[in-house]
C-alpha positions in Angstrom: 5.8 7.7 19.5 5.6 7.1 15.8 3.9 9.2 13.2 1.7 7.1 10.9 -0.3 7.9 7.7 -3.9 6.8 8.5 -6.1 5.8 5.6 -9.4 4.2 4.8 -10.0 1.2 2.5 -13.6 0.1 2.5 -14.9 0.7 6.0 -11.6 -0.2 7.7 -8.8 2.1 8.9 -5.2 1.2 8.3 -1.9 3.0 9.0 1.7 2.8 7.8 4.7 4.7 9.2 5.2 8.1 7.5 8.9 7.2 7.0 7.7 4.4 4.6 5.6 6.8 2.5 7.3 8.7 -0.3 4.2 10.6 -1.5 0.4 10.6 -1.8 -1.1 11.4 -5.2 -4.6 12.0 -6.5 -6.2 9.0 -8.3 -4.8 8.5 -11.7 -5.0 6.0 -14.6 -2.9 3.0 -14.4 -1.7 0.6 -17.1 -3.1 -2.9 -16.8 -0.9 -5.9 -17.4 -2.4 -8.7 -19.3 -1.8 -12.0 -17.5 -0.2 -10.2 -14.5 -0.5 -11.7 -11.0 -3.7 -11.1 -9.2 -2.0 -9.1 -6.5 -0.9 -6.6 -9.1 -3.5 -4.1 -10.3 -1.1 -2.6 -12.9 1.7 -0.1 -13.4 2.0 3.6 -13.0 4.6 6.0 -14.4 5.6 8.4 -11.6 8.3 10.9 -12.4 9.7 8.7 -15.1 9.8 5.6 -12.9 7.5 2.7 -13.6 6.1 1.3 -10.4 3.8 -1.6 -9.5 0.3 -0.8 -8.2 -0.7 -3.6 -5.8 -4.3 -4.7 -5.1 -4.8 -3.9 -1.4 -8.5 -4.8 -1.6 -7.9 -8.3 -2.8 -5.0 -8.9 -0.4 -7.1 -7.7 2.6 -10.3 -9.5 1.4 -12.2 -6.2 0.9 -14.7 -6.1 -2.0 -13.3 -4.6 -5.2 -14.7 -1.3 -6.4 -13.8 0.9 -9.4 -11.1 3.6 -8.8 -12.8 6.9 -8.2 -11.5 10.5 -8.6 -11.5 11.0 -4.8 -9.3 8.0 -4.2 -5.6 8.4 -3.5 -2.5 6.6 -4.6 0.0 6.0 -1.9 3.6 5.6 -3.0 6.0 3.7 -0.7 9.7 4.3 -1.0 12.9 2.7 -0.2 13.1 -1.1 -0.6 9.2 -1.1 -0.9 9.0 0.8 -4.1 5.3 0.2 -5.0 2.0 2.0 -4.8 -1.6 1.2 -3.7 -5.0 2.9 -3.8 -6.9 4.0 -0.8 -10.4 5.3 -0.6 -9.3 8.3 1.6 -6.3 9.5 3.5 -7.6 10.5 6.9 -4.4 12.2 8.0 -1.1 11.8 9.9 -1.3 10.9 13.6 1.1 10.1 16.3 0.7 6.8 18.1 2.5 5.7 21.3 4.0 2.3 20.9 2.9 1.2 24.3 -0.7 2.1 23.4 -0.8 -0.3 20.5 -2.2 -3.8 21.1 0.2 -6.6 20.2 -1.4 -8.5 17.2 -0.2 -11.9 18.4 -2.4 -11.4 21.5 -5.4 -11.2 19.2 -4.4 -14.0 16.8 -0.8 -15.2 16.5 -0.7 -15.2 12.7 -1.6 -11.5 12.5 1.9 -10.7 13.7 3.3 -11.4 10.3 1.2 -8.6 8.6 0.5 -6.2 11.5 2.9 -4.3 13.8 0.0 -3.4 16.1 -3.6 -2.5 16.6 -4.6 0.9 17.8 -7.4 3.4 18.0 -8.0 6.5 16.0 -11.0 8.7 16.7 -12.6 5.8 18.6 -12.2 3.4 15.7 -9.8 0.4 15.3 -6.8 1.1 13.1 -4.5 -1.7 11.9 -0.8 -0.9 11.7 0.3 -2.6 8.5 3.7 -4.3 7.7 3.5 -3.5 3.9 6.6 -5.4 2.9 5.2 -8.6 4.5 1.9 -8.2 2.7 3.6 -7.9 -0.7 6.9 -9.7 -0.5 9.0 -9.5 -3.6 6.5 -7.4 -5.6 9.1 -4.9 -6.9 11.4 -7.7 -8.1 8.4 -9.7 -9.5 7.2 -6.6 -11.4 10.7 -5.9 -12.8 10.9 -9.5 -14.0 7.4 -9.2 -15.8 8.5 -5.9 -17.4 11.8 -7.5 -18.5 9.9 -10.4 -20.1 7.9 -7.8 -22.1 11.0 -5.8 -23.0 10.0 -2.7 -21.0 12.6 -0.7 -19.1 11.1 -0.1 -15.6 13.6 2.8 -15.0 12.8 4.6 -18.3 12.5 8.3 -18.1 10.1 10.5 -20.1 11.9 12.4 -22.8 
């Protein structure tokens, strides 16, 4: 059994392990990066640490929409120190590993981005491998900030 944070982007449910999630915030303004990579929406300062905000909608081929006050910003921790916006956090749910459908049985290439496919309240939920969706995003962002002379670990004074 694994606890997962279930969230909605567009009309699709997704989930990530709660151990990957550091915190969920209300929607907030982000700083846009001119000439930044398409997969990077911008930057956010959380607790004095500048973190990349990735574009989940673009990566998952979900139509873009403006960020709304009801949206949430999910901060992943550990080696995946980046954030992404979701339309709504549905909750935390426990999923049995044996109940999840193996993504390679659906389509072999899905296995690189999904750890499984399950059901939540009768709907399909995709169990995401976030590091595989955005490989190297933290290092790429630090490199962009260094090029611009910005200290990504700067703290508010």
